[in-house]
MIDRENKE-361047 format. One record per residue (C-alpha): x, y, z; residue in one letter; chain; residue number from 1. Coordinates in nm, 3 decimals. Example, Ala and Ser with C-alpha at 12.3 -4.5 7.8 and 13.67 -1.06 7.14 Angstrom:
// residues 2
- 1.230,-0.450,0.780,A,A,1
- 1.367,-0.106,0.714,S,A,2
// end
This chain:
// residues 604
- 15.831,-2.452,0.772,M,A,1
- 16.065,-2.272,1.029,P,A,2
- 16.148,-2.117,1.137,G,A,3
- 16.136,-2.258,0.809,L,A,4
- 16.352,-2.552,0.700,V,A,5
- 16.582,-2.441,0.422,S,A,6
- 16.590,-2.706,0.151,V,A,7
- 16.901,-2.799,-0.027,K,A,8
- 16.923,-2.967,-0.373,T,A,9
- 17.211,-3.212,-0.394,P,A,10
- 17.469,-3.105,-0.650,P,A,11
- 17.449,-3.443,-0.821,E,A,12
- 17.076,-3.423,-0.875,A,A,13
- 16.998,-3.553,-1.223,P,A,14
- 16.819,-3.338,-1.484,P,A,15
- 16.453,-3.376,-1.565,L,A,16
- 16.343,-3.708,-1.691,R,A,17
- 15.995,-3.745,-1.829,I,A,18
- 15.902,-4.109,-1.782,I,A,19
- 15.627,-4.278,-1.971,V,A,20
- 15.474,-4.578,-1.792,N,A,21
- 15.589,-4.895,-1.956,G,A,22
- 15.612,-5.260,-1.877,E,A,23
- 15.918,-5.217,-1.655,N,A,24
- 15.801,-4.904,-1.475,N,A,25
- 15.527,-5.054,-1.263,H,A,26
- 15.545,-5.002,-0.895,Q,A,27
- 15.222,-5.183,-0.836,I,A,28
- 15.208,-5.532,-0.971,R,A,29
- 15.148,-5.880,-0.854,S,A,30
- 15.431,-6.101,-0.714,D,A,31
- 15.398,-6.337,-1.006,S,A,32
- 15.480,-6.061,-1.249,D,A,33
- 15.820,-5.981,-1.089,R,A,34
- 16.119,-6.118,-1.275,S,A,35
- 16.377,-5.861,-1.162,E,A,36
- 16.485,-5.729,-0.822,P,A,37
- 16.248,-5.461,-0.700,I,A,38
- 16.381,-5.108,-0.705,N,A,39
- 16.296,-4.978,-0.364,P,A,40
- 16.257,-4.616,-0.485,K,A,41
- 15.895,-4.509,-0.531,T,A,42
- 15.859,-4.345,-0.866,T,A,43
- 15.599,-4.156,-1.052,S,A,44
- 15.621,-4.007,-1.394,P,A,45
- 15.632,-3.667,-1.236,A,A,46
- 15.933,-3.448,-1.162,P,A,47
- 16.001,-3.493,-0.796,R,A,48
- 15.933,-3.233,-0.530,R,A,49
- 16.227,-3.039,-0.386,P,A,50
- 16.443,-3.239,-0.147,P,A,51
- 16.331,-3.245,0.209,S,A,52
- 16.572,-3.196,0.499,P,A,53
- 16.627,-3.573,0.506,S,A,54
- 16.960,-3.719,0.424,P,A,55
- 16.827,-3.874,0.104,S,A,56
- 16.966,-3.724,-0.215,T,A,57
- 16.753,-3.901,-0.463,S,A,58
- 16.509,-3.620,-0.538,R,A,59
- 16.530,-3.435,-0.866,A,A,60
- 16.369,-3.111,-0.980,K,A,61
- 16.226,-3.012,-1.313,P,A,62
- 16.489,-2.823,-1.506,S,A,63
- 16.435,-2.537,-1.743,P,A,64
- 16.388,-2.590,-2.113,D,A,65
- 16.710,-2.720,-2.264,R,A,66
- 16.786,-2.655,-2.628,S,A,67
- 17.112,-2.837,-2.655,S,A,68
- 17.149,-3.186,-2.783,G,A,69
- 17.314,-3.387,-3.053,K,A,70
- 17.018,-3.598,-3.168,K,A,71
- 16.808,-3.459,-3.445,K,A,72
- 16.446,-3.427,-3.339,S,A,73
- 16.174,-3.574,-3.552,P,A,74
- 16.007,-3.323,-3.779,E,A,75
- 15.657,-3.218,-3.686,K,A,76
- 15.404,-3.397,-3.899,P,A,77
- 15.103,-3.218,-4.038,I,A,78
- 14.806,-3.390,-3.867,I,A,79
- 14.442,-3.334,-3.967,D,A,80
- 14.206,-3.303,-3.667,E,A,81
- 13.979,-3.564,-3.822,A,A,82
- 14.262,-3.812,-3.811,S,A,83
- 14.258,-3.798,-3.431,L,A,84
- 13.982,-4.057,-3.450,D,A,85
- 14.235,-4.310,-3.578,N,A,86
- 14.320,-4.543,-3.286,P,A,87
- 14.678,-4.588,-3.418,D,A,88
- 14.748,-4.212,-3.405,L,A,89
- 14.765,-4.179,-3.021,G,A,90
- 15.049,-4.434,-2.972,P,A,91
- 15.235,-4.274,-3.265,F,A,92
- 15.211,-3.923,-3.128,L,A,93
- 15.308,-4.033,-2.783,L,A,94
- 15.620,-4.199,-2.929,K,A,95
- 15.697,-3.877,-3.110,L,A,96
- 15.673,-3.687,-2.786,A,A,97
- 15.908,-3.929,-2.617,R,A,98
- 16.159,-3.914,-2.904,D,A,99
- 16.148,-3.538,-2.909,T,A,100
- 16.230,-3.525,-2.546,I,A,101
- 16.510,-3.774,-2.588,A,A,102
- 16.659,-3.567,-2.874,S,A,103
- 16.711,-3.270,-2.641,G,A,104
- 16.512,-3.044,-2.870,D,A,105
- 16.318,-2.893,-2.578,G,A,106
- 15.972,-2.983,-2.440,P,A,107
- 15.762,-2.735,-2.630,S,A,108
- 15.728,-2.944,-2.941,K,A,109
- 15.693,-3.260,-2.725,A,A,110
- 15.400,-3.085,-2.548,L,A,111
- 15.214,-3.043,-2.874,D,A,112
- 15.256,-3.411,-2.964,Y,A,113
- 15.153,-3.525,-2.610,A,A,114
- 14.846,-3.301,-2.616,L,A,115
- 14.737,-3.438,-2.945,R,A,116
- 14.801,-3.787,-2.829,A,A,117
- 14.574,-3.738,-2.527,S,A,118
- 14.304,-3.591,-2.754,M,A,119
- 14.325,-3.897,-2.978,S,A,120
- 14.312,-4.144,-2.689,F,A,121
- 14.010,-3.967,-2.550,E,A,122
- 13.826,-3.975,-2.884,R,A,123
- 13.905,-4.340,-2.929,C,A,124
- 13.765,-4.462,-2.596,V,A,125
- 13.553,-4.771,-2.651,I,A,126
- 13.206,-4.783,-2.488,D,A,127
- 13.323,-4.541,-2.219,G,A,128
- 13.571,-4.785,-2.078,Q,A,129
- 13.860,-4.627,-1.885,P,A,130
- 14.178,-4.599,-2.104,S,A,131
- 14.512,-4.636,-1.939,L,A,132
- 14.672,-4.497,-2.255,D,A,133
- 14.479,-4.174,-2.190,L,A,134
- 14.595,-4.156,-1.830,A,A,135
- 14.957,-4.217,-1.942,M,A,136
- 14.947,-3.946,-2.205,S,A,137
- 14.799,-3.703,-1.951,L,A,138
- 15.085,-3.784,-1.710,H,A,139
- 15.335,-3.701,-1.984,V,A,140
- 15.156,-3.375,-2.067,V,A,141
- 15.167,-3.274,-1.700,A,A,142
- 15.534,-3.362,-1.673,A,A,143
- 15.616,-3.148,-1.970,I,A,144
- 15.419,-2.857,-1.827,Y,A,145
- 15.625,-2.889,-1.509,C,A,146
- 15.956,-2.892,-1.707,S,A,147
- 15.841,-2.558,-1.860,L,A,148
- 15.767,-2.417,-1.517,G,A,149
- 15.388,-2.411,-1.594,R,A,150
- 15.284,-2.598,-1.274,F,A,151
- 14.939,-2.443,-1.243,E,A,152
- 14.851,-2.583,-1.592,E,A,153
- 14.975,-2.929,-1.493,A,A,154
- 14.733,-2.951,-1.195,I,A,155
- 14.400,-2.985,-1.386,P,A,156
- 14.560,-3.224,-1.631,V,A,157
- 14.662,-3.452,-1.344,L,A,158
- 14.318,-3.414,-1.193,G,A,159
- 14.172,-3.553,-1.521,R,A,160
- 14.437,-3.830,-1.525,A,A,161
- 14.350,-3.941,-1.174,I,A,162
- 13.978,-3.973,-1.270,S,A,163
- 14.053,-4.215,-1.558,V,A,164
- 14.163,-4.540,-1.378,P,A,165
- 13.914,-4.780,-1.223,D,A,166
- 14.069,-4.940,-0.915,L,A,167
- 13.837,-5.236,-0.943,S,A,168
- 14.010,-5.339,-1.265,R,A,169
- 14.338,-5.460,-1.114,G,A,170
- 14.700,-5.366,-1.055,A,A,171
- 14.749,-5.165,-1.383,D,A,172
- 14.470,-4.928,-1.294,H,A,173
- 14.595,-4.905,-0.937,A,A,174
- 14.942,-4.813,-1.073,L,A,175
- 14.797,-4.540,-1.288,A,A,176
- 14.602,-4.384,-0.999,A,A,177
- 14.898,-4.414,-0.766,F,A,178
- 15.133,-4.248,-1.011,S,A,179
- 14.879,-3.971,-1.079,G,A,180
- 14.842,-3.884,-0.713,Y,A,181
- 15.212,-3.886,-0.652,M,A,182
- 15.274,-3.665,-0.955,Q,A,183
- 15.001,-3.432,-0.845,L,A,184
- 15.159,-3.417,-0.496,G,A,185
- 15.495,-3.331,-0.650,D,A,186
- 15.338,-3.055,-0.851,T,A,187
- 15.162,-2.896,-0.550,H,A,188
- 15.489,-2.924,-0.365,S,A,189
- 15.666,-2.723,-0.642,M,A,190
- 15.412,-2.455,-0.596,L,A,191
- 15.475,-2.449,-0.220,G,A,192
- 15.127,-2.601,-0.142,Q,A,193
- 15.253,-2.851,0.111,L,A,194
- 14.913,-2.932,0.261,D,A,195
- 14.764,-3.024,-0.074,R,A,196
- 15.082,-3.213,-0.161,S,A,197
- 15.056,-3.423,0.157,I,A,198
- 14.692,-3.502,0.085,D,A,199
- 14.783,-3.630,-0.254,C,A,200
- 15.065,-3.847,-0.119,Y,A,201
- 14.828,-3.987,0.142,K,A,202
- 14.580,-4.096,-0.129,E,A,203
- 14.866,-4.249,-0.329,G,A,204
- 14.989,-4.441,-0.032,L,A,205
- 14.641,-4.565,0.048,K,A,206
- 14.597,-4.700,-0.306,I,A,207
- 14.942,-4.860,-0.298,Q,A,208
- 14.883,-5.031,0.039,M,A,209
- 14.548,-5.173,-0.084,E,A,210
- 14.710,-5.312,-0.394,A,A,211
- 15.039,-5.445,-0.247,L,A,212
- 14.972,-5.495,0.123,G,A,213
- 15.106,-5.290,0.415,E,A,214
- 15.452,-5.447,0.435,T,A,215
- 15.571,-5.439,0.077,D,A,216
- 15.912,-5.270,0.039,P,A,217
- 15.763,-5.022,-0.210,R,A,218
- 15.515,-4.917,0.048,V,A,219
- 15.806,-4.841,0.276,A,A,220
- 15.957,-4.600,0.025,E,A,221
- 15.629,-4.422,-0.019,T,A,222
- 15.589,-4.395,0.358,C,A,223
- 15.936,-4.240,0.374,R,A,224
- 15.855,-4.002,0.096,Y,A,225
- 15.538,-3.886,0.281,L,A,226
- 15.733,-3.861,0.610,A,A,227
- 15.979,-3.619,0.431,E,A,228
- 15.683,-3.408,0.322,A,A,229
- 15.553,-3.398,0.680,H,A,230
- 15.903,-3.286,0.798,V,A,231
- 15.890,-3.002,0.550,Q,A,232
- 15.551,-2.901,0.679,A,A,233
- 15.685,-2.926,1.043,M,A,234
- 15.433,-3.200,1.124,Q,A,235
- 15.683,-3.410,1.320,F,A,236
- 15.442,-3.644,1.496,D,A,237
- 15.298,-3.773,1.165,E,A,238
- 15.649,-3.795,1.020,A,A,239
- 15.765,-3.995,1.314,E,A,240
- 15.481,-4.249,1.280,N,A,241
- 15.553,-4.299,0.914,L,A,242
- 15.922,-4.332,0.969,C,A,243
- 15.863,-4.598,1.234,K,A,244
- 15.652,-4.792,0.987,K,A,245
- 15.925,-4.764,0.723,T,A,246
- 16.182,-4.903,0.967,L,A,247
- 15.954,-5.192,1.054,E,A,248
- 15.906,-5.285,0.685,I,A,249
- 16.282,-5.266,0.620,H,A,250
- 16.350,-5.491,0.909,R,A,251
- 16.128,-5.756,0.745,I,A,252
- 16.269,-5.732,0.386,H,A,253
- 16.624,-5.593,0.422,S,A,254
- 16.929,-5.754,0.579,P,A,255
- 17.050,-5.631,0.919,P,A,256
- 17.225,-5.291,0.909,A,A,257
- 17.117,-5.219,0.548,S,A,258
- 17.171,-4.885,0.376,L,A,259
- 16.790,-4.848,0.360,E,A,260
- 16.767,-4.877,0.741,E,A,261
- 17.054,-4.627,0.778,A,A,262
- 16.872,-4.366,0.566,A,A,263
- 16.557,-4.421,0.773,D,A,264
- 16.750,-4.363,1.098,R,A,265
- 16.889,-4.041,0.967,R,A,266
- 16.543,-3.916,0.893,L,A,267
- 16.428,-4.036,1.233,M,A,268
- 16.715,-3.854,1.397,A,A,269
- 16.609,-3.534,1.219,L,A,270
- 16.257,-3.571,1.349,I,A,271
- 16.374,-3.649,1.707,C,A,272
- 16.603,-3.347,1.704,E,A,273
- 16.319,-3.124,1.588,A,A,274
- 16.106,-3.255,1.879,K,A,275
- 16.383,-3.195,2.126,G,A,276
- 16.453,-3.561,2.189,D,A,277
- 16.833,-3.523,2.152,Y,A,278
- 16.931,-3.852,2.312,E,A,279
- 16.720,-4.059,2.075,S,A,280
- 16.840,-3.855,1.780,A,A,281
- 17.198,-3.925,1.877,L,A,282
- 17.128,-4.299,1.908,E,A,283
- 16.981,-4.313,1.560,H,A,284
- 17.272,-4.122,1.415,L,A,285
- 17.536,-4.343,1.579,V,A,286
- 17.366,-4.658,1.445,L,A,287
- 17.337,-4.501,1.094,S,A,288
- 17.706,-4.400,1.101,S,A,289
- 17.811,-4.755,1.193,M,A,290
- 17.622,-4.886,0.888,V,A,291
- 17.780,-4.634,0.656,M,A,292
- 18.129,-4.704,0.790,I,A,293
- 18.071,-5.080,0.718,A,A,294
- 17.969,-4.998,0.366,N,A,295
- 18.263,-4.758,0.296,G,A,296
- 18.041,-4.450,0.258,Q,A,297
- 18.303,-4.195,0.369,E,A,298
- 18.117,-3.877,0.269,N,A,299
- 17.794,-4.005,0.423,E,A,300
- 17.976,-4.079,0.748,V,A,301
- 18.105,-3.719,0.741,A,A,302
- 17.759,-3.579,0.686,A,A,303
- 17.632,-3.783,0.979,I,A,304
- 17.924,-3.652,1.195,D,A,305
- 17.794,-3.297,1.125,V,A,306
- 17.456,-3.398,1.244,S,A,307
- 17.612,-3.567,1.553,I,A,308
- 17.790,-3.240,1.620,G,A,309
- 17.468,-3.052,1.606,N,A,310
- 17.313,-3.277,1.863,I,A,311
- 17.618,-3.244,2.091,Y,A,312
- 17.591,-2.868,2.061,M,A,313
- 17.218,-2.870,2.149,S,A,314
- 17.319,-3.073,2.466,L,A,315
- 17.596,-2.821,2.544,S,A,316
- 17.860,-3.093,2.497,R,A,317
- 18.087,-2.851,2.308,F,A,318
- 18.410,-3.041,2.307,D,A,319
- 18.254,-3.343,2.158,E,A,320
- 18.078,-3.123,1.902,A,A,321
- 18.408,-2.966,1.799,V,A,322
- 18.558,-3.317,1.753,F,A,323
- 18.261,-3.431,1.535,S,A,324
- 18.279,-3.114,1.318,Y,A,325
- 18.656,-3.143,1.269,Q,A,326
- 18.630,-3.502,1.168,K,A,327
- 18.364,-3.408,0.905,A,A,328
- 18.581,-3.110,0.788,L,A,329
- 18.882,-3.325,0.733,T,A,330
- 18.687,-3.577,0.517,V,A,331
- 18.510,-3.304,0.312,F,A,332
- 18.838,-3.111,0.241,K,A,333
- 19.015,-3.433,0.128,S,A,334
- 18.726,-3.569,-0.085,S,A,335
- 18.557,-3.253,-0.218,K,A,336
- 18.816,-2.979,-0.192,G,A,337
- 18.876,-2.676,0.030,D,A,338
- 18.614,-2.461,-0.151,N,A,339
- 18.325,-2.699,-0.153,H,A,340
- 17.991,-2.587,0.004,P,A,341
- 18.006,-2.881,0.239,S,A,342
- 18.323,-2.738,0.387,V,A,343
- 18.151,-2.397,0.418,A,A,344
- 17.856,-2.561,0.603,S,A,345
- 18.096,-2.703,0.860,V,A,346
- 18.255,-2.362,0.901,F,A,347
- 17.914,-2.214,0.976,V,A,348
- 17.848,-2.479,1.243,R,A,349
- 18.186,-2.418,1.404,L,A,350
- 18.122,-2.038,1.392,S,A,351
- 17.796,-2.094,1.576,D,A,352
- 17.959,-2.318,1.835,L,A,353
- 18.247,-2.075,1.909,Y,A,354
- 17.996,-1.790,1.948,Y,A,355
- 17.801,-1.994,2.206,K,A,356
- 18.123,-2.069,2.396,T,A,357
- 18.231,-1.701,2.396,G,A,358
- 18.516,-1.726,2.140,K,A,359
- 18.399,-1.442,1.928,L,A,360
- 18.719,-1.399,1.723,R,A,361
- 18.716,-1.763,1.611,E,A,362
- 18.347,-1.743,1.542,S,A,363
- 18.381,-1.438,1.316,R,A,364
- 18.682,-1.602,1.135,S,A,365
- 18.481,-1.909,1.051,Y,A,366
- 18.195,-1.699,0.927,C,A,367
- 18.425,-1.501,0.696,E,A,368
- 18.583,-1.823,0.568,N,A,369
- 18.239,-1.963,0.480,A,A,370
- 18.129,-1.645,0.307,L,A,371
- 18.444,-1.656,0.090,R,A,372
- 18.344,-2.001,-0.031,I,A,373
- 17.991,-1.890,-0.097,Y,A,374
- 18.112,-1.580,-0.284,A,A,375
- 18.298,-1.798,-0.535,K,A,376
- 18.116,-2.127,-0.545,P,A,377
- 18.262,-2.429,-0.718,V,A,378
- 18.086,-2.556,-1.034,P,A,379
- 17.783,-2.764,-0.943,G,A,380
- 17.697,-2.561,-0.630,T,A,381
- 17.320,-2.491,-0.624,T,A,382
- 17.157,-2.164,-0.537,A,A,383
- 16.966,-2.341,-0.258,E,A,384
- 17.297,-2.439,-0.089,E,A,385
- 17.433,-2.087,-0.109,I,A,386
- 17.108,-1.936,0.016,A,A,387
- 17.086,-2.180,0.303,S,A,388
- 17.439,-2.104,0.417,G,A,389
- 17.393,-1.726,0.396,M,A,390
- 17.068,-1.757,0.601,T,A,391
- 17.258,-1.943,0.874,E,A,392
- 17.542,-1.694,0.873,I,A,393
- 17.303,-1.404,0.897,S,A,394
- 17.169,-1.551,1.227,A,A,395
- 17.527,-1.541,1.358,I,A,396
- 17.575,-1.180,1.251,Y,A,397
- 17.247,-1.103,1.424,E,A,398
- 17.396,-1.249,1.738,S,A,399
- 17.701,-1.021,1.692,F,A,400
- 17.450,-0.738,1.706,N,A,401
- 17.514,-0.649,1.346,E,A,402
- 17.162,-0.645,1.204,P,A,403
- 17.255,-0.447,0.891,E,A,404
- 17.506,-0.713,0.775,E,A,405
- 17.257,-0.984,0.862,A,A,406
- 16.988,-0.812,0.652,L,A,407
- 17.229,-0.786,0.354,K,A,408
- 17.287,-1.162,0.370,L,A,409
- 16.918,-1.238,0.398,L,A,410
- 16.848,-1.019,0.090,Q,A,411
- 17.111,-1.198,-0.109,K,A,412
- 16.971,-1.537,-0.011,A,A,413
- 16.617,-1.432,-0.106,M,A,414
- 16.736,-1.303,-0.441,K,A,415
- 16.900,-1.644,-0.512,L,A,416
- 16.575,-1.827,-0.438,L,A,417
- 16.317,-1.590,-0.591,E,A,418
- 16.306,-1.766,-0.930,D,A,419
- 16.329,-2.123,-0.793,K,A,420
- 16.014,-2.334,-0.798,P,A,421
- 15.901,-2.481,-0.473,G,A,422
- 16.088,-2.227,-0.262,Q,A,423
- 15.805,-1.992,-0.166,Q,A,424
- 15.781,-2.118,0.192,S,A,425
- 16.155,-2.081,0.238,T,A,426
- 16.146,-1.723,0.108,I,A,427
- 15.855,-1.652,0.334,A,A,428
- 16.071,-1.772,0.627,G,A,429
- 16.356,-1.543,0.519,I,A,430
- 16.118,-1.252,0.489,E,A,431
- 15.979,-1.319,0.840,A,A,432
- 16.333,-1.306,0.982,R,A,433
- 16.401,-0.982,0.796,M,A,434
- 16.079,-0.839,0.944,G,A,435
- 16.192,-0.921,1.290,V,A,436
- 16.527,-0.753,1.235,M,A,437
- 16.363,-0.446,1.091,F,A,438
- 16.138,-0.434,1.394,Y,A,439
- 16.437,-0.454,1.629,M,A,440
- 16.615,-0.161,1.470,I,A,441
- 16.296,0.051,1.460,G,A,442
- 16.220,0.030,1.087,R,A,443
- 15.857,-0.057,1.147,Y,A,444
- 15.728,0.022,0.792,D,A,445
- 15.987,-0.217,0.644,D,A,446
- 15.904,-0.474,0.910,A,A,447
- 15.537,-0.462,0.822,R,A,448
- 15.610,-0.492,0.454,S,A,449
- 15.828,-0.803,0.509,S,A,450
- 15.575,-0.961,0.738,F,A,451
- 15.290,-0.887,0.491,E,A,452
- 15.480,-1.040,0.208,S,A,453
- 15.562,-1.351,0.416,A,A,454
- 15.198,-1.387,0.527,V,A,455
- 15.079,-1.365,0.168,A,A,456
- 15.320,-1.632,0.052,K,A,457
- 15.219,-1.871,0.335,L,A,458
- 14.846,-1.812,0.275,R,A,459
- 14.903,-1.902,-0.091,A,A,460
- 15.092,-2.213,-0.004,S,A,461
- 14.821,-2.342,0.232,G,A,462
- 15.029,-2.303,0.546,E,A,463
- 14.777,-2.077,0.713,R,A,464
- 14.716,-2.320,1.002,K,A,465
- 15.077,-2.380,1.118,S,A,466
- 15.219,-2.260,1.449,A,A,467
- 15.482,-2.062,1.263,F,A,468
- 15.210,-1.874,1.078,F,A,469
- 15.048,-1.786,1.408,G,A,470
- 15.371,-1.647,1.547,V,A,471
- 15.426,-1.458,1.223,L,A,472
- 15.075,-1.293,1.257,L,A,473
- 15.160,-1.195,1.609,N,A,474
- 15.472,-1.023,1.489,Q,A,475
- 15.281,-0.844,1.215,M,A,476
- 15.033,-0.720,1.474,G,A,477
- 15.321,-0.586,1.683,L,A,478
- 15.451,-0.395,1.374,A,A,479
- 15.103,-0.252,1.324,C,A,480
- 15.093,-0.139,1.682,V,A,481
- 15.418,0.052,1.634,Q,A,482
- 15.266,0.223,1.331,L,A,483
- 14.954,0.305,1.534,F,A,484
- 14.732,0.092,1.304,K,A,485
- 14.531,-0.050,1.602,I,A,486
- 14.237,-0.205,1.409,D,A,487
- 14.478,-0.397,1.185,E,A,488
- 14.679,-0.511,1.484,A,A,489
- 14.358,-0.645,1.655,A,A,490
- 14.273,-0.850,1.344,E,A,491
- 14.616,-1.009,1.324,F,A,492
- 14.626,-1.083,1.701,F,A,493
- 14.281,-1.246,1.676,E,A,494
- 14.380,-1.464,1.386,E,A,495
- 14.703,-1.558,1.566,A,A,496
- 14.514,-1.652,1.878,R,A,497
- 14.281,-1.882,1.683,E,A,498
- 14.567,-2.065,1.509,I,A,499
- 14.795,-2.094,1.818,L,A,500
- 14.512,-2.224,2.040,E,A,501
- 14.455,-2.496,1.776,Q,A,502
- 14.820,-2.581,1.707,E,A,503
- 14.991,-2.525,2.045,C,A,504
- 14.708,-2.519,2.297,G,A,505
- 14.606,-2.232,2.533,P,A,506
- 14.888,-2.297,2.784,C,A,507
- 15.169,-2.250,2.543,H,A,508
- 15.387,-1.940,2.594,Q,A,509
- 15.336,-1.816,2.241,D,A,510
- 14.960,-1.837,2.285,T,A,511
- 14.964,-1.658,2.617,I,A,512
- 15.188,-1.391,2.466,G,A,513
- 14.915,-1.332,2.196,V,A,514
- 14.645,-1.320,2.468,Y,A,515
- 14.847,-1.042,2.648,S,A,516
- 14.889,-0.849,2.321,N,A,517
- 14.524,-0.878,2.233,L,A,518
- 14.420,-0.754,2.577,A,A,519
- 14.643,-0.452,2.534,A,A,520
- 14.503,-0.379,2.194,T,A,521
- 14.139,-0.420,2.310,Y,A,522
- 14.209,-0.175,2.590,D,A,523
- 14.355,0.078,2.349,A,A,524
- 14.037,0.044,2.138,M,A,525
- 13.817,0.106,2.441,G,A,526
- 13.693,-0.257,2.460,R,A,527
- 13.762,-0.277,2.833,V,A,528
- 13.528,-0.575,2.897,E,A,529
- 13.702,-0.781,2.629,D,A,530
- 14.042,-0.698,2.778,A,A,531
- 13.925,-0.792,3.123,I,A,532
- 13.787,-1.121,2.996,E,A,533
- 14.112,-1.217,2.839,I,A,534
- 14.331,-1.120,3.136,L,A,535
- 14.101,-1.311,3.378,E,A,536
- 14.136,-1.616,3.148,Y,A,537
- 14.520,-1.585,3.145,V,A,538
- 14.534,-1.558,3.520,L,A,539
- 14.306,-1.857,3.562,K,A,540
- 14.542,-2.062,3.334,L,A,541
- 14.846,-1.966,3.538,R,A,542
- 14.680,-2.032,3.869,E,A,543
- 14.526,-2.367,3.774,E,A,544
- 14.777,-2.513,3.523,K,A,545
- 15.098,-2.314,3.492,L,A,546
- 15.166,-2.190,3.842,G,A,547
- 15.210,-1.842,3.970,T,A,548
- 15.593,-1.834,3.985,A,A,549
- 15.619,-1.684,3.639,N,A,550
- 15.718,-1.315,3.671,P,A,551
- 15.447,-1.216,3.426,D,A,552
- 15.182,-1.331,3.669,F,A,553
- 15.217,-1.034,3.897,D,A,554
- 15.219,-0.789,3.605,D,A,555
- 14.910,-0.938,3.457,E,A,556
- 14.732,-0.937,3.791,K,A,557
- 14.815,-0.572,3.843,K,A,558
- 14.697,-0.483,3.497,R,A,559
- 14.367,-0.666,3.556,L,A,560
- 14.318,-0.483,3.890,V,A,561
- 14.371,-0.152,3.715,D,A,562
- 14.127,-0.234,3.440,L,A,563
- 13.863,-0.343,3.683,L,A,564
- 13.895,-0.017,3.882,K,A,565
- 13.868,0.190,3.573,E,A,566
- 13.578,-0.011,3.439,A,A,567
- 13.400,0.041,3.766,G,A,568
- 13.437,0.418,3.740,R,A,569
- 13.318,0.450,3.386,S,A,570
- 13.236,0.175,3.145,R,A,571
- 13.231,0.428,2.858,N,A,572
- 13.577,0.575,2.923,R,A,573
- 13.769,0.729,2.640,K,A,574
- 13.997,0.467,2.474,A,A,575
- 14.359,0.498,2.551,K,A,576
- 14.580,0.596,2.261,S,A,577
- 14.851,0.367,2.147,L,A,578
- 15.100,0.642,2.234,E,A,579
- 15.005,0.632,2.598,S,A,580
- 15.023,0.249,2.595,L,A,581
- 15.362,0.181,2.424,I,A,582
- 15.547,0.507,2.381,D,A,583
- 15.787,0.567,2.673,P,A,584
- 15.806,0.935,2.573,N,A,585
- 15.430,0.992,2.594,S,A,586
- 15.272,1.306,2.740,K,A,587
- 15.174,1.123,3.058,R,A,588
- 15.399,1.177,3.352,T,A,589
- 15.634,0.904,3.467,K,A,590
- 15.455,0.884,3.792,K,A,591
- 15.121,0.828,3.627,E,A,592
- 15.258,0.570,3.388,A,A,593
- 15.436,0.378,3.664,S,A,594
- 15.118,0.378,3.871,K,A,595
- 14.887,0.243,3.602,K,A,596
- 15.041,0.105,3.286,W,A,597
- 15.415,0.052,3.336,S,A,598
- 15.391,-0.317,3.263,S,A,599
- 15.114,-0.316,3.014,F,A,600
- 15.337,-0.374,2.713,G,A,601
- 15.318,-0.583,2.401,F,A,602
- 15.501,-0.911,2.386,R,A,603
- 15.709,-1.040,2.107,N,A,604
// end
């Protein structure tokens, strides 16, 4: 998550469609059943999860209940509970649910019909045989729950739907199971539960590969979908492997330089950039741009130019970055207008570039131009786009050493996202940044509150094992130290150590920073032996694996020597107060502090 990746919803995203499996909706079927060209998009009857940071714009979100519409909805019939045993009633009620949705009368009435249909199908099961009609009706019920924003209620319904199909009974049952897992993954994603979402997608992919084979074009689309989810979860190695598989399948089934391959390369470029492999990212983007140019996709070429500019800026090739950004800006202004959020996003990139090259006046001017666009967005601009732009601008104001203005922008961004489903991880990332800024300006209570809220959201979303979560716990521990809550700080540092050891390894700088903070905390608590053990371990790591040239090595060595001397004098010494450890205005004399603990600080 992030940072966390801010997710944008394309302005042209279609409204909710609740799809009922039919004869032409099968994504898993035998070759002999195909009479039409295969749609490469992987579909499930579920509302899709929020778009990932990939270039694809085909993901749609559930929309709120809509009451407008010209069609007259069917009147609700009075149905006796005993009549649910009629095998003809289930299909009739399911059709009523579908017609009600199509009429635009809102999903509440459709939900009642769909629930009754599922009850009828369940009562009419013959000899305990699995009923695909029951599975289909449950998928519809879950989709309606999602359209109402009742995602938690959709999850057990989908769990029941997944248990209905029998994979040994052929492609139709495999389709039902595949659709159920994908829809369940989408629903978990809307709740911000990325780990559970990914597990569901993996199960769906496994079923699809067993039914269709590993090189079917539809398998490629599911691989890409899962890769996007891994990108959202910052699991780039897994995303890269899936993206490579997608490219291999498209090379088999698609013509050279196809649009599918171009989209795959844009996703691969995003993954390579995240992993710091900028040259490979640039290569993928250039190849993708050539395909888009050949197919006349002007706006897509401009979007790729922005990504190319980002790579050039990461490589400190600033002149080439400016050229790429200006090319994109010209296209966006001519095709979308001067006040489109795409124009604002390029302004933000140019502002960042000019700040890095020392042109502060130009940087501030581009920031202000972008904010003017976000203040009066054109129709169709999503809250996610505005929030993402404000979050990026806040980072630039932070660089200007204007934390108060940066905090205002982050608060506005958070307010825009707070009612949006699937944005909890993004909000947690914003709160984490706010916590860091509060910490920097000395507002430690506010910092702790922001960190605490972010931690709670990430725990609820299942991201408690990510490296970002470990870094966040470290920051929260530092805020507790400043508030003299030593026991709480130790708990957060210990949890951060466990996560970062697992995710980053013991030699990573973030992990070593947590070791140092934990040693300082243990010493403040009077746990001298534990502090000594940690510092000895850190010094051993530096001597054997990292080298001793790091300036922290001498500081850590001196601190360990001081601890050993003091432990030798008295193992039961009085614990040092936090004030004497971290407050430069403590009662100890400067001479004393310089002699013993001048470098025993806490690390961000």
